[in-house]
C-alpha positions as CSV (number, residue, x, y, z in Angstrom):
1,X,-142.7,-221.4,1.1
2,X,-139.0,-222.3,0.8
3,X,-136.4,-220.3,-0.5
4,X,-133.4,-221.9,-1.7
5,X,-130.1,-220.9,-0.4
6,X,-127.6,-223.2,-1.9
7,X,-127.7,-226.3,-3.9
8,X,-124.6,-228.3,-5.8
9,X,-124.4,-228.3,-9.0
10,X,-125.9,-231.4,-11.6
11,X,-127.7,-233.1,-9.1
12,X,-130.7,-235.2,-10.5
13,X,-134.3,-233.5,-10.6
14,X,-137.4,-235.2,-11.7
15,X,-139.7,-233.6,-14.2
16,X,-142.1,-231.8,-11.1
17,X,-145.7,-230.5,-11.6
18,X,-145.7,-226.8,-11.7
19,X,-147.2,-226.2,-8.3
20,X,-144.3,-228.4,-6.6
21,X,-141.5,-227.0,-8.7
22,X,-142.9,-223.2,-7.1
23,X,-142.6,-224.6,-3.8
24,X,-139.6,-226.2,-3.9
25,X,-136.8,-224.1,-5.7
26,X,-134.2,-226.1,-7.1
27,X,-136.2,-229.3,-7.8
28,X,-135.7,-232.4,-6.5
29,X,-134.3,-236.1,-8.1
30,X,-132.8,-239.4,-7.1
31,X,-130.3,-241.5,-8.9
32,X,-131.4,-245.2,-7.8
33,X,-131.2,-247.3,-6.3
34,X,-130.8,-245.2,-2.8
35,X,-132.3,-245.1,0.3
36,X,-133.0,-241.5,2.1
37,X,-133.9,-240.9,5.5
38,X,-135.8,-237.6,7.1
39,X,-135.9,-236.1,10.4
40,X,-136.6,-232.8,12.3
41,X,-134.5,-232.1,14.7
42,X,-134.4,-229.5,17.8
43,X,-131.5,-226.9,17.6
44,X,-129.8,-229.1,20.2
45,X,-130.1,-232.2,18.2
46,X,-132.7,-234.0,19.3
47,X,-135.2,-235.9,17.2
48,X,-137.4,-238.3,19.4
49,X,-138.9,-237.6,23.2
50,X,-139.2,-241.3,23.8
51,X,-143.1,-241.6,25.3
52,X,-144.3,-238.9,23.5
53,X,-146.6,-239.3,20.5
54,X,-146.0,-237.1,17.4
55,X,-143.0,-235.5,18.1
56,X,-141.7,-234.5,14.8
57,X,-144.5,-232.1,15.0
58,X,-143.7,-230.9,18.0
59,X,-140.2,-230.5,17.2
60,X,-140.6,-228.7,14.0
61,X,-143.7,-226.5,15.8
62,X,-145.8,-228.0,12.7
63,X,-144.8,-225.4,9.9
64,X,-146.3,-225.8,6.5
65,X,-142.4,-226.4,4.9
66,X,-141.5,-229.2,6.6
67,X,-145.2,-231.2,6.5
68,X,-145.1,-230.0,2.7
69,X,-141.3,-231.5,2.0
70,X,-142.5,-234.8,3.9
71,X,-145.0,-234.8,1.2
72,X,-142.8,-234.0,-1.5
73,X,-140.7,-237.1,-0.3
74,X,-143.0,-239.9,0.2
75,X,-144.5,-238.6,-3.3
76,X,-140.9,-239.5,-4.7
77,X,-140.6,-242.7,-3.2
78,X,-141.1,-246.8,-4.2
79,X,-141.7,-247.4,-0.2
80,X,-141.4,-245.6,3.0
81,X,-139.8,-247.7,5.6
82,X,-141.0,-247.2,9.5
83,X,-140.0,-248.9,12.7
84,X,-142.4,-250.1,15.7
85,X,-141.2,-247.0,17.9
86,X,-142.6,-244.8,15.1
87,X,-145.4,-246.6,14.2
88,X,-146.7,-246.5,18.0
89,X,-145.6,-242.8,18.2
90,X,-148.0,-242.1,15.4
91,X,-151.1,-244.1,16.5
92,X,-153.3,-242.1,13.7
93,X,-150.8,-242.0,10.8
94,X,-150.7,-243.2,7.3
95,X,-147.9,-242.6,5.4
96,X,-149.1,-241.4,2.1
97,X,-148.1,-237.8,0.6
98,X,-151.3,-236.7,0.6
99,X,-151.5,-237.5,4.5
100,X,-148.4,-235.3,5.2
101,X,-149.8,-231.8,3.0
102,X,-153.3,-232.6,1.8
103,X,-153.6,-229.3,-0.3
104,X,-151.1,-230.5,-2.7
105,X,-152.1,-234.1,-2.8
106,X,-153.1,-234.2,-6.6
107,X,-150.1,-232.6,-7.2
108,X,-148.2,-235.8,-5.4
109,X,-150.3,-238.0,-7.4
110,X,-149.0,-236.5,-10.6
111,X,-145.7,-236.5,-10.0
112,X,-146.0,-239.8,-8.9
113,X,-147.9,-241.0,-12.1
114,X,-145.0,-239.5,-14.0
115,X,-142.2,-241.3,-12.4
116,X,-144.3,-244.3,-12.7
117,X,-144.6,-245.4,-9.2
118,X,-147.7,-246.9,-7.7
119,X,-150.9,-244.5,-6.6
120,X,-149.2,-244.5,-3.0
121,X,-145.8,-246.1,-2.0
122,X,-145.8,-249.4,0.1
123,X,-145.4,-249.2,3.9
124,X,-142.7,-251.2,4.9
125,X,-142.7,-251.7,8.9
126,X,-139.5,-253.6,10.6
127,X,-140.3,-254.4,14.2
128,X,-137.6,-257.5,15.2
129,X,-139.8,-258.2,18.3
130,X,-143.3,-258.5,16.3
131,X,-145.0,-256.9,18.8
132,X,-146.8,-254.1,16.9
133,X,-150.6,-253.1,17.1
134,X,-151.5,-254.6,13.9
135,X,-155.0,-252.6,14.1
136,X,-153.1,-249.5,13.8
137,X,-154.9,-247.5,10.4
138,X,-151.7,-246.9,8.4
139,X,-151.8,-250.7,8.0
140,X,-155.2,-250.3,6.0
141,X,-153.1,-250.0,3.2
142,X,-151.4,-253.0,2.8
143,X,-147.7,-253.3,3.1
144,X,-144.7,-255.6,4.1
145,X,-144.3,-256.6,7.5
146,X,-140.7,-257.4,8.2
147,X,-139.8,-259.2,11.3
148,X,-137.1,-261.9,12.8
149,X,-137.5,-265.5,13.1
150,X,-137.9,-265.1,17.0
151,X,-140.5,-262.2,16.0
152,X,-142.9,-264.5,13.9
153,X,-143.6,-266.0,17.3
154,X,-145.3,-262.7,18.8
155,X,-147.3,-261.8,16.3
156,X,-150.7,-261.7,16.4
157,X,-153.2,-263.4,14.6
158,X,-154.3,-262.5,12.2
159,X,-152.5,-259.8,10.3
160,X,-154.4,-257.9,8.6
161,X,-155.4,-258.3,4.9
162,X,-152.7,-257.2,2.0
163,X,-150.0,-257.3,4.9
164,X,-146.8,-259.6,3.8
165,X,-145.1,-261.4,6.4
166,X,-141.0,-261.9,5.9
167,X,-138.7,-262.9,8.3
168,X,-135.2,-261.6,7.9
169,X,-132.6,-262.6,10.6
170,X,-133.2,-264.9,13.6
171,X,-133.5,-262.8,16.6
172,X,-132.2,-259.3,15.1
173,X,-133.1,-257.8,11.6
174,X,-130.7,-258.1,8.7
175,X,-130.9,-254.6,7.0
176,X,-128.8,-255.7,4.4
177,X,-131.1,-258.5,3.1
178,X,-134.1,-255.7,3.7
179,X,-132.6,-253.2,0.9
180,X,-131.9,-256.1,-1.1
181,X,-135.4,-257.4,-0.8
182,X,-137.0,-254.2,-2.1
183,X,-134.3,-253.4,-4.4
184,X,-135.1,-257.2,-5.9
185,X,-138.9,-256.1,-6.0
186,X,-138.7,-253.1,-7.8
187,X,-138.2,-250.5,-5.0
188,X,-135.6,-248.9,-5.9
189,X,-136.3,-245.6,-4.3
190,X,-136.6,-246.0,-0.6
191,X,-137.9,-243.5,2.1
192,X,-137.1,-243.8,5.6
193,X,-139.1,-242.4,8.4
194,X,-138.0,-244.7,11.1
195,X,-136.7,-243.4,14.1
196,X,-133.4,-243.1,15.5
197,X,-132.3,-246.9,16.5
198,X,-133.4,-247.9,13.3
199,X,-131.3,-244.7,11.2
200,X,-128.5,-246.0,14.2
201,X,-128.3,-249.8,12.8
202,X,-128.6,-248.2,9.1
203,X,-125.9,-246.0,9.2
204,X,-123.7,-248.5,11.3
205,X,-124.3,-251.1,8.0
206,X,-123.9,-248.1,5.5
207,X,-127.2,-248.4,4.2
208,X,-128.4,-244.7,4.1
209,X,-127.4,-242.6,1.1
210,X,-128.9,-239.8,2.1
211,X,-130.5,-237.4,5.0
212,X,-133.0,-235.0,4.6
213,X,-132.6,-233.2,8.0
214,X,-135.3,-230.2,9.2
215,X,-133.3,-228.2,11.7
216,X,-136.0,-226.3,13.9
217,X,-135.0,-223.6,16.1
218,X,-136.3,-225.2,19.0
219,X,-134.2,-226.1,21.8
220,X,-135.7,-229.4,23.0
221,X,-133.2,-229.8,26.6
222,X,-132.3,-232.9,28.3
223,X,-129.9,-234.7,25.8
224,X,-129.5,-238.7,25.0
225,X,-129.5,-239.5,28.9
226,X,-133.0,-238.1,29.2
227,X,-134.3,-240.3,26.4
228,X,-134.1,-237.6,23.9
229,X,-131.7,-238.7,21.4
230,X,-129.8,-237.5,17.8
231,X,-130.6,-239.8,14.9
232,X,-128.2,-242.1,15.0
233,X,-129.1,-243.6,18.3
234,X,-127.8,-247.2,19.6
235,X,-124.6,-247.8,17.8
236,X,-120.9,-246.7,18.1
237,X,-119.4,-245.2,15.1
238,X,-116.7,-242.9,15.9
239,X,-113.6,-242.7,16.4
240,X,-113.8,-246.2,14.3
241,X,-116.0,-245.9,11.6
242,X,-116.3,-242.5,10.2
243,X,-119.4,-241.3,8.4
244,X,-119.7,-237.9,6.9
245,X,-122.3,-236.0,5.5
246,X,-121.9,-234.0,2.0
247,X,-123.9,-231.0,1.8
248,X,-126.2,-231.3,-1.1
249,X,-129.0,-228.6,-0.4
250,X,-129.9,-225.9,1.6
251,X,-133.8,-224.5,2.0
252,X,-134.9,-221.8,4.3
253,X,-138.1,-221.3,5.9
254,X,-138.2,-218.3,8.3
255,X,-136.0,-219.9,11.1
256,X,-135.9,-223.2,10.1
257,X,-133.4,-225.0,7.9
258,X,-133.8,-227.4,5.6
259,X,-130.9,-229.7,4.8
260,X,-129.8,-232.4,2.4
261,X,-126.8,-234.3,2.7
262,X,-124.9,-237.4,1.0
263,X,-123.1,-239.3,3.5
264,X,-120.5,-242.2,3.0
265,X,-117.7,-243.8,4.6
266,X,-114.4,-242.3,4.8
267,X,-111.0,-242.7,6.2
268,X,-110.4,-240.0,8.4
């Protein structure tokens, strides 16, 4: 399914079940604590088409390699972080490993058992406004809903069973506090599947350790002015704040490239 083109030497590696090891050559693993993000991008850098559902499927073309990698990244995680925009744009989604790639659901479960993870990663939904569809099927597994003091007033009642509500910040989410809360609760390996606005804020606060980026051969057109942002939306980094990715691995599936970067702060 995937061809390994490059991998940095000495990367951490989990003991993968045979089927996962065969499907993802070179292996995968993380040194915790870690927060890693996953995006699919068009060839011209677009990761979102605002007002459109299931944008990732559109941009990736639904190729098995991207869906499998999404499932594998979820299978490695203690928790999956999503924003309100991602929740609304994915009305029938559940953030389980098997939901991304059902045919390897048992292998994902076996990996989680080997890692000592819970049966499914905890969903962490972040909404500054508190205005989210609480009847979303993805919330039926329970999880943590993080909002603000202002957002608490907008939450509809009752909150679904199994959903814990936590306010972090007055009108804006305190992202550093959120990451610390997750680590304190034992969620040392966190996957962000949130959209570009959340990613921008996480990058601004220097909280993203790694990025998995599937570059699709499709061309989206439009650019950021048309509501089609790149993955770091809503924040200004250069020239004041310099973020540079260091390439860790490259996988290929047909004309799709699946890239893994470590991210850091660096002076120019």
